[in-house]
C-alpha positions as CSV (number, residue, x, y, z in Angstrom):
1,X,0.0,0.0,0.0
2,X,1.4,3.3,-1.1
3,X,1.6,6.0,1.6
4,X,3.7,8.9,2.8
5,X,6.4,6.6,4.2
6,X,6.8,4.5,1.1
7,X,10.5,4.0,0.2
8,X,11.7,6.1,-2.7
9,X,14.4,5.0,-5.2
10,X,16.2,7.1,-7.7
11,X,17.5,5.3,-10.8
12,X,20.1,7.3,-12.7
13,X,23.3,9.2,-12.0
14,X,23.0,12.4,-14.0
15,X,22.1,16.0,-13.1
16,X,18.3,15.5,-13.1
17,X,18.6,12.3,-10.9
18,X,20.8,14.3,-8.5
19,X,18.3,17.2,-8.4
20,X,15.5,14.7,-7.7
21,X,17.5,13.2,-4.9
22,X,18.0,16.6,-3.3
23,X,14.3,17.3,-3.5
24,X,13.1,13.9,-2.1
25,X,15.6,13.9,0.8
26,X,13.8,16.9,2.2
27,X,10.7,14.8,3.1
28,X,12.3,11.3,3.4
29,X,14.4,9.9,6.2
30,X,16.4,8.0,3.6
31,X,16.3,7.1,-0.1
32,X,17.7,4.3,-2.3
33,X,19.8,5.3,-5.2
34,X,20.8,3.2,-8.2
35,X,23.8,4.1,-10.4
36,X,25.3,1.8,-13.0
37,X,29.0,2.4,-12.2
38,X,30.3,1.4,-8.8
39,X,33.2,3.7,-9.1
40,X,30.8,6.7,-9.3
41,X,29.1,5.5,-6.1
42,X,32.5,5.1,-4.4
43,X,33.6,8.6,-5.4
44,X,30.2,10.0,-4.4
45,X,30.5,8.6,-0.9
46,X,34.0,9.8,-0.5
47,X,33.2,13.3,-1.6
48,X,29.6,13.6,-0.3
49,X,28.6,14.8,-3.7
50,X,28.0,13.6,-7.2
51,X,31.5,13.7,-8.7
52,X,30.2,14.4,-12.2
53,X,27.0,16.4,-11.9
54,X,25.7,19.3,-9.8
55,X,29.0,19.2,-7.8
56,X,28.0,22.1,-5.6
57,X,25.3,20.0,-3.9
58,X,26.5,18.3,-0.7
59,X,24.6,15.2,0.5
60,X,24.4,13.4,3.8
61,X,25.3,10.0,2.3
62,X,24.3,8.3,5.6
63,X,20.8,8.8,4.4
64,X,21.4,7.3,1.0
65,X,21.5,3.6,0.3
66,X,23.6,3.4,-2.9
67,X,23.7,0.3,-5.1
68,X,24.8,-0.6,-8.6
69,X,22.4,-3.6,-8.6
70,X,19.1,-2.6,-10.3
71,X,17.4,-5.7,-8.9
72,X,18.3,-4.9,-5.4
73,X,17.0,-1.3,-5.6
74,X,13.7,-2.6,-7.1
75,X,13.3,-5.2,-4.3
76,X,13.9,-2.7,-1.5
77,X,11.8,0.2,-2.9
78,X,8.1,1.1,-3.3
79,X,8.5,4.1,-5.6
80,X,10.9,3.9,-8.6
81,X,11.8,7.2,-10.1
82,X,13.6,6.7,-13.4
83,X,15.9,9.6,-14.4
84,X,17.9,7.7,-17.0
85,X,18.4,9.3,-20.4
86,X,15.9,7.7,-22.8
87,X,18.5,6.3,-25.2
88,X,20.0,4.2,-22.4
89,X,16.8,3.1,-20.6
90,X,16.6,-0.3,-22.3
91,X,20.3,-0.9,-21.6
92,X,19.7,-0.6,-17.9
93,X,16.4,-2.5,-17.9
94,X,18.0,-5.5,-19.6
95,X,19.5,-6.4,-16.2
96,X,16.1,-6.3,-14.5
97,X,14.9,-9.7,-13.3
98,X,12.3,-8.6,-10.8
99,X,8.7,-7.6,-11.6
100,X,7.9,-3.9,-11.2
101,X,4.1,-4.1,-11.9
102,X,3.3,-3.6,-8.2
103,X,5.7,-0.6,-7.8
104,X,4.8,3.0,-8.4
105,X,6.9,3.7,-11.5
106,X,7.6,7.4,-12.0
107,X,9.2,8.7,-15.2
108,X,11.4,11.7,-14.9
109,X,12.6,11.0,-18.4
110,X,11.7,13.7,-20.9
111,X,12.4,11.6,-23.9
112,X,11.1,8.7,-26.1
113,X,12.4,5.1,-26.1
114,X,14.2,4.8,-29.4
115,X,13.4,2.0,-31.8
116,X,10.0,1.4,-30.2
117,X,9.0,5.1,-30.7
118,X,7.2,4.9,-27.4
119,X,6.9,7.4,-24.6
120,X,8.2,6.0,-21.4
121,X,4.9,5.5,-19.7
122,X,3.6,3.4,-22.6
123,X,6.8,1.4,-22.6
124,X,6.5,0.5,-19.0
125,X,2.8,-0.4,-19.4
126,X,3.2,-2.5,-22.6
127,X,6.6,-4.1,-22.0
128,X,6.7,-4.4,-18.2
129,X,2.9,-4.7,-17.6
130,X,2.8,-1.9,-15.1
131,X,-0.9,-0.8,-14.7
132,X,-1.8,2.8,-15.7
133,X,-2.6,3.6,-12.1
134,X,0.9,2.7,-11.1
135,X,2.6,5.0,-13.6
136,X,3.3,8.6,-13.0
137,X,5.4,11.3,-14.8
138,X,7.2,14.4,-13.6
139,X,6.8,17.5,-15.7
140,X,7.2,21.2,-15.7
141,X,9.8,23.9,-15.9
142,X,12.4,22.6,-13.5
143,X,16.0,22.8,-14.5
144,X,18.3,20.6,-12.3
145,X,20.8,23.5,-12.0
146,X,18.2,25.8,-10.4
147,X,17.0,23.1,-8.1
148,X,20.6,22.7,-6.9
149,X,20.6,26.5,-6.1
150,X,17.2,26.1,-4.4
151,X,15.6,28.6,-6.8
152,X,11.8,28.4,-6.7
153,X,10.6,25.8,-9.2
154,X,7.3,24.2,-10.1
155,X,6.7,20.5,-10.8
156,X,3.6,18.8,-12.1
157,X,2.9,15.1,-11.2
158,X,0.8,13.3,-13.8
159,X,-1.0,10.1,-12.8
160,X,-4.3,8.5,-13.7
161,X,-4.7,7.9,-9.9
162,X,-5.2,11.3,-8.3
163,X,-4.5,9.7,-4.8
164,X,-1.1,8.5,-5.9
165,X,-0.4,11.8,-7.6
166,X,-1.3,13.6,-4.4
167,X,1.0,11.4,-2.3
168,X,3.9,12.0,-4.8
169,X,3.2,15.7,-4.8
170,X,3.5,15.8,-1.0
171,X,6.9,14.0,-1.2
172,X,8.2,16.6,-3.7
173,X,6.7,19.7,-2.1
174,X,9.5,21.7,-0.4
175,X,10.4,25.3,0.4
176,X,11.9,25.6,-3.1
177,X,9.6,23.3,-5.1
178,X,5.9,23.8,-5.6
179,X,3.8,20.9,-6.9
180,X,0.5,20.3,-8.7
181,X,-1.2,17.2,-10.1
182,X,-2.7,16.3,-13.4
183,X,-4.4,13.3,-15.0
184,X,-3.2,14.2,-18.5
185,X,-0.3,11.7,-18.3
186,X,0.1,11.3,-22.1
187,X,-0.3,15.0,-22.8
188,X,2.3,16.3,-20.4
189,X,4.6,13.5,-21.3
190,X,4.4,14.2,-25.1
191,X,4.8,17.9,-24.4
192,X,7.9,17.2,-22.2
193,X,9.4,15.3,-25.1
194,X,8.5,17.8,-27.8
195,X,9.7,20.9,-26.0
196,X,13.2,19.6,-26.5
197,X,12.7,19.6,-30.3
198,X,11.6,23.2,-30.2
199,X,14.5,24.1,-27.9
200,X,16.9,22.7,-30.6
201,X,15.0,24.8,-33.2
202,X,15.4,27.9,-31.0
203,X,19.1,27.1,-30.6
204,X,19.5,26.7,-34.4
205,X,17.9,30.1,-35.0
206,X,20.1,31.6,-32.3
207,X,23.2,30.2,-34.0
208,X,22.0,31.6,-37.3
209,X,21.7,35.0,-35.6
210,X,17.9,35.3,-35.7
211,X,16.8,37.8,-33.0
212,X,14.3,37.8,-30.1
213,X,11.5,39.0,-32.3
214,X,11.7,35.9,-34.5
215,X,12.3,33.6,-31.5
216,X,9.0,34.8,-29.9
217,X,7.1,33.9,-33.1
218,X,8.9,30.5,-33.3
219,X,7.9,29.6,-29.7
220,X,4.3,30.8,-30.1
221,X,4.0,28.5,-33.1
222,X,5.7,25.7,-31.2
223,X,3.1,25.7,-28.5
224,X,0.4,25.5,-31.1
225,X,2.2,22.5,-32.7
226,X,2.3,20.8,-29.3
227,X,-1.4,21.5,-28.7
228,X,-2.3,20.0,-32.1
229,X,-0.2,16.9,-31.6
230,X,-1.5,16.3,-28.1
231,X,-5.1,16.7,-29.2
232,X,-4.5,14.2,-32.0
233,X,-2.9,11.6,-29.8
234,X,-4.8,12.1,-26.6
235,X,-8.0,14.2,-27.2
236,X,-9.1,15.7,-23.8
237,X,-9.6,19.1,-22.3
238,X,-6.3,20.6,-21.3
239,X,-5.0,24.1,-20.8
240,X,-1.9,24.3,-23.0
241,X,-0.9,27.5,-21.2
242,X,-0.2,25.7,-17.9
243,X,3.4,25.3,-16.6
244,X,3.6,21.6,-17.6
245,X,3.2,22.6,-21.2
246,X,4.0,26.2,-22.0
247,X,6.2,26.8,-19.0
248,X,8.4,23.8,-19.7
249,X,8.7,24.9,-23.4
250,X,9.7,28.4,-22.5
251,X,12.4,27.5,-20.0
252,X,13.9,24.9,-22.3
253,X,13.9,27.2,-25.3
254,X,15.4,30.2,-23.6
255,X,17.4,29.1,-20.6
256,X,21.2,29.1,-20.5
257,X,21.0,25.7,-18.8
258,X,19.2,24.1,-21.7
259,X,21.4,21.5,-23.3
260,X,19.0,21.1,-26.2
261,X,19.2,24.9,-27.0
262,X,23.0,24.6,-26.8
263,X,23.0,21.6,-29.1
264,X,20.8,23.6,-31.6
265,X,23.1,26.6,-31.3
266,X,26.1,24.6,-32.3
267,X,24.2,23.2,-35.3
268,X,23.2,26.7,-36.4
269,X,26.8,27.8,-36.1
270,X,27.8,25.1,-38.6
271,X,28.8,22.1,-36.4
272,X,27.9,18.7,-37.7
273,X,25.5,16.6,-35.5
274,X,28.3,14.2,-34.6
275,X,30.7,17.0,-33.6
276,X,28.1,18.8,-31.5
277,X,27.3,15.5,-29.7
278,X,31.0,14.8,-29.0
279,X,31.5,18.3,-27.6
280,X,28.6,18.1,-25.2
281,X,29.0,16.4,-21.9
282,X,25.3,15.6,-21.5
283,X,22.6,14.0,-23.7
284,X,20.5,16.3,-25.8
285,X,17.2,14.3,-25.7
286,X,15.7,16.4,-28.4
287,X,18.0,14.8,-31.0
288,X,16.3,11.4,-30.5
289,X,12.9,12.9,-29.9
290,X,12.9,14.6,-33.3
291,X,13.1,11.3,-35.2
292,X,10.7,9.6,-32.9
293,X,8.0,12.3,-33.1
294,X,8.5,12.7,-36.8
295,X,7.9,9.0,-37.4
296,X,4.9,8.9,-34.9
297,X,3.4,11.8,-36.8
298,X,3.5,9.8,-40.1
299,X,0.4,8.1,-38.6
300,X,-1.4,11.2,-37.3
301,X,-0.3,13.7,-40.0
302,X,-0.5,16.7,-37.7
303,X,0.8,20.0,-39.3
304,X,4.1,20.5,-37.5
305,X,6.5,22.5,-39.8
306,X,9.0,23.2,-37.0
307,X,9.4,19.5,-36.2
308,X,9.7,18.8,-39.9
309,X,12.4,21.5,-40.3
310,X,14.5,20.2,-37.4
311,X,14.2,16.6,-38.7
312,X,15.5,17.7,-42.2
313,X,18.4,19.5,-40.6
314,X,19.4,16.8,-38.1
315,X,18.7,13.6,-40.1
316,X,18.7,14.5,-43.8
317,X,21.7,16.9,-43.3
318,X,19.9,19.8,-45.0
319,X,21.3,23.3,-44.7
320,X,20.1,25.0,-41.4
321,X,20.1,28.3,-43.3
322,X,17.9,27.1,-46.1
323,X,15.5,25.1,-43.9
324,X,14.9,27.9,-41.4
325,X,14.5,30.3,-44.3
326,X,11.7,28.0,-45.7
327,X,10.2,27.7,-42.2
328,X,9.9,31.5,-41.8
329,X,7.4,31.4,-44.7
330,X,5.2,28.8,-42.8
331,X,5.0,30.6,-39.4
332,X,2.3,33.0,-38.5
C-alpha cells in the first residue's frame, strides 16, 4: 500500500537524478539510489557529492542507500523514479529480473524510447505490464541546476490515480519546489518530449543570428504544434498554457541551462551533428525525440512545420540556413 512513508528509489546518476535526490531527501528519512557504475558511487560517498553532476550540492550520504544492482534497488523500494536518459533506458532494464508491476513507477525522463518510438509510460505499461494507475510522470519547468541552487521551481505530477499523484506531490513539495497534479499523463509526457525539439529549433535560430522578435514567433508557433499533436494523440480538455506545457517549453527554449538549446546553437553555427554531440558532456534528448516524433506523426499527419524542419536538418543533413528560411514562410 502506497503511503507517505513508502521508500523512494532514484534510478540514474545524472544531473536530473541528482536534483530529484536533493528534493526527495527533504521529506524522506532516507532514499535508495541506483547508479550503474560502482566507481561513481564510491567517489560520491568519498566526496559527499556527485563527482560528475551538480557538484555544488552536498549530500548526507548516511541517508542514501547506494547500489549498482538494479534488482536490489527494485526489491527494496516502493516508488521507482527513473531519471535515466531515454537512449540508455533499455540498456539498464536488460539487467532487470524482478517484476515492477506492483511498484509505483515514476518517469522523470523527458524523452522517447528509441526503436520502439514509445513514450516512457507506454513502454512500462506494454513491456513491463505496469498498470496505468501505477505509472506517473514528472513534468514542468524545472532545471536541475536551479533546483541545486534552491531557486523556486514548479513540478507537475501526472498520474491517472489522483490519490497516488497527491502522495507523490507531498513528497516533492519543499520550500523551493511547488507541486501540482494532473491526470493528463500522455499530454504532459508528449509535451515534455516535444519541447526539447523546439529548444533545438530555438538554438539553431540563435546560431543563425535570428533575433528575439523571431524567437517569440517561433515559440508561439511551437506551443500550437504541441497542442495540435496532443489533441490528435490524446484528445481531452487541457489548458496548454499551464506550466507543464507552455512553462516547460519556455524555460527549455530560452534558458542558458538548456542542453538542447546549446546543441541547436552549435548546429546553427555550422557544427555537424556528430561534432556537436561529441563536444557536449550531456545528452540532448531532443535529437532522439525529433526522429521519434516525426515518425509517430506519419500516422497522425499533424501539421508541424518546425518539427519537420528540425528533422530535415538533423537527419537529412539539410542546410540549417535554407531550412529555417523556408520555415519562416510557414510561421504565423
